[in-house]
N, C-alpha and C positions, 0 to 999 in steps of 0.2 A: 094854705100856708102851714097848717099844722103838720102835714106830712113832710113838707120840705124842712121844717124846723127839726123834726125828729131825725130825718136823714142826716142833716148837718151835725146834730148832736152825736149821732152814731159814728160819723166820720171823725169827729173830734175825739171821741172816747178811744177809738182804735188808731189814732193818728201815728203812734210810734210803731205799731205793727205794719201799717201801710207804708211807712217810710223805710222800715227795716228790711222788709222782704225784698224789694228790688236792689237795695244796697248789698244784702248778703248774696243775692243771685249774681250780681256783678263781681263781687269779691271772689266767689267760688269759680266763676268763669275765668277770671284773671289767673287764679292760682293754678287751675288745670291747664291753662294754655301758655303760661309764661315761659315754661321750659321747652316748649315745642319749637323745633327749627322753623325758620322762615321758609315759606314756599312761594315760588314764583312760577307763574304760568305764561307761556308764550303760545300764541295761536295764529293760525292763518287758514285761508280757504283756497283750494285749488280748483280752477275751472276745468272741467273735463272735456267739454265740447260734445258730450254724448247726446244731450238734449238739443234738438234743432227743431224749433217750432215750424219751420218751412217744410219739414218732412213728416209732419204728423199724419197718421193714417186715419182716415175717416171711417166711421162706423164703430159700434160697440165691440164687435168681435176683433176688428183690427186693432182697436185701442188696447184691449186686453193683451193681445199678442205683443204689441209694441212695449207695453209696460213691463211685461215679463222679461222681454229681451233687455230692456234698460236696466231692470233690477239685477239681472245676471251680470251685465257688463260692470255695474258699480260694485257688485260682490267680488268680481274678479280683480278690480282695481284695488279695493280695500285689502284684499289678500295679498296682492303684489307689494303694497307699501310695507308690509311687515315680513316680507320674504327674507330669508337668511342673507341672500345676496345683497339686498338693499341695506339691511341692518348692519352687516359687516362693514360696509363702506362707511356708514356713520361711525361705527366704533373705531375704525382706523383713523378717520378725520379727527376724532376727539383726542385719541392718544397721541397722535402726531403733533396736534396743537399743544398739548400739555408738555410734551417732551422738548418742544422747539421754541415755544413762545415765552417771553419774559413774564407773562401774566397768565399762568395756567388756570383753568376753571376750578380745579380741585387741588388741595394739598397732596403731596406725594404720599402714597400708601406706604406701609411698612416694607412691603416687598420692593417697591420702587426705590425706596431709600437705600436698600441693600445693594443695588446695582452700581458698579463702578462706571467710569466714563466710557470705557471700551464696550461694556455691555449695553449702555444706554445708546450709543452710536449704532451698535448692531441692531438693536430693537427698532430704532428709527429707520434704518436701512430696510429691514424686513417688512415692517408695517407699510412703508412707502411703496415697496415693490408689490405687496399684496393689494394695496389700494389701486395702483396704476394698472394692474392686470386683473382686477376684480376677482381675486382668488381668496378662498377661505383658508384659515389656518389648518395645517395638516396635524391632527391630534395624534397620529401615529408616529409623528416626528417629535423626539424629546425636546429639541430646541423650540419648536413652535408651540408645543404644549406649555412650555414655560411662558411663552409670550401670551398665550391665552389666559394664563393665571395673572399676568400683569394687567390685562384688560379687566378681569373680574375683580381684582383688588381695587381698581379705580372705579368700579361699578360702570365700566364702559362696555361690558360684554352685551351681546344682543339681548339676552334675557333680562338683564337689569334695565336696559333702555325700554324694552317693550312694556315693562310694568308701569312706567310713567308716561307712556305714549298713548294717546287716544286718537283714533281716526274713525270717522263715520260720515255718511252722506247727510248733508244738511236738508232736513225735511224731504221734499220731493224736487229739490232744485238740481242744478247742474254742478253743484259744488261739493267737494270733499273737504271736510273740516279736519284740521291736524292741530293737535296741541300737545305740549310737553311740560311737565312740572318738575322743578328741581329746586335746590337750595340757593341757586345763583341765577340772577336774571339773564346774564350774558350766556350762560350755559344753556338755558332753556331756549333762548332765541337761536343759538347756534345749532342746537339739535333739530329744531323745527325747520330751519333753513336747509340743513344738510339732508334731512329726510325728504323734503320736497325735491331738492336737486337730484339726489340719487334715484328717487322714484321716477322722476321725469326722464333722466338719463337711461335708466334701465328699460323703461317702457318704450322709449324711442328706439333704442338699440334692438329690442325684441321685435318691434313692428318692422324695422328695416330687415332684420334676419328673416322674418316670415315672408316678406315681399321677395327677397333674394331666393329663398327656397321655393316659392311659388313660381318664379320665373324659370328656375332650373328645371323644375318639374314639367312645366309647359314646353320648354325647349326639348326635353327628352321625349315627350309625348309627340311633338310635331316631327322629330327626327324618326321616331318609330313608325309614324304614319308614312313619312316619305320613303323610308326603307321598304316598307310593305308594298307601297305602290310601285317602286322601282323593281322590286322582285317580281311583281306580276307582269311588268312590261318585258 
């Protein structure tokens, strides 16, 4: 009891310090963070279909080889998500939204405010064309260089988007995690959805293109064999 009494007396003696320290810490934290902009994160997971338990290879050597192949496939997909072709599509989607929607995600930049109605309509037309045809802006063209500046001023250019975009494989699962942070919750959600959509579209188109190229190659190979056999006859 004597030790407990001494301990309680000690706490009572320093009660003001014990109360003041956490209060001061909370006050300092508040002062340091009160002027920071709000940040909202939107996130989702994409199932890749790479990992198929029914196709697991038996044996340690086979498992190592399979794991290496799986890791390479995920590495390729993660790289694909941040490709210029994918990010450009997201950039176009964002700027088209802000130029055509009554509720833009971000206030107009100083550069955007300087554009008259004709210039804005021209920008919408070019951005829409680029999006539909999956084309990058031509920076050797003065007009399109100006449009690239419009994207950068709104922080919708690919580099600005990449800074706030995070993609990674979730542990050793079949999923790729995608998240984006911004000052506006709807903007964050829009970017995440757009990134996933454009990635899936690009990957699907790329796979179809590879299949077509493979079929063309096989057809040429078969024809060459037939021509060789006919020549011998």
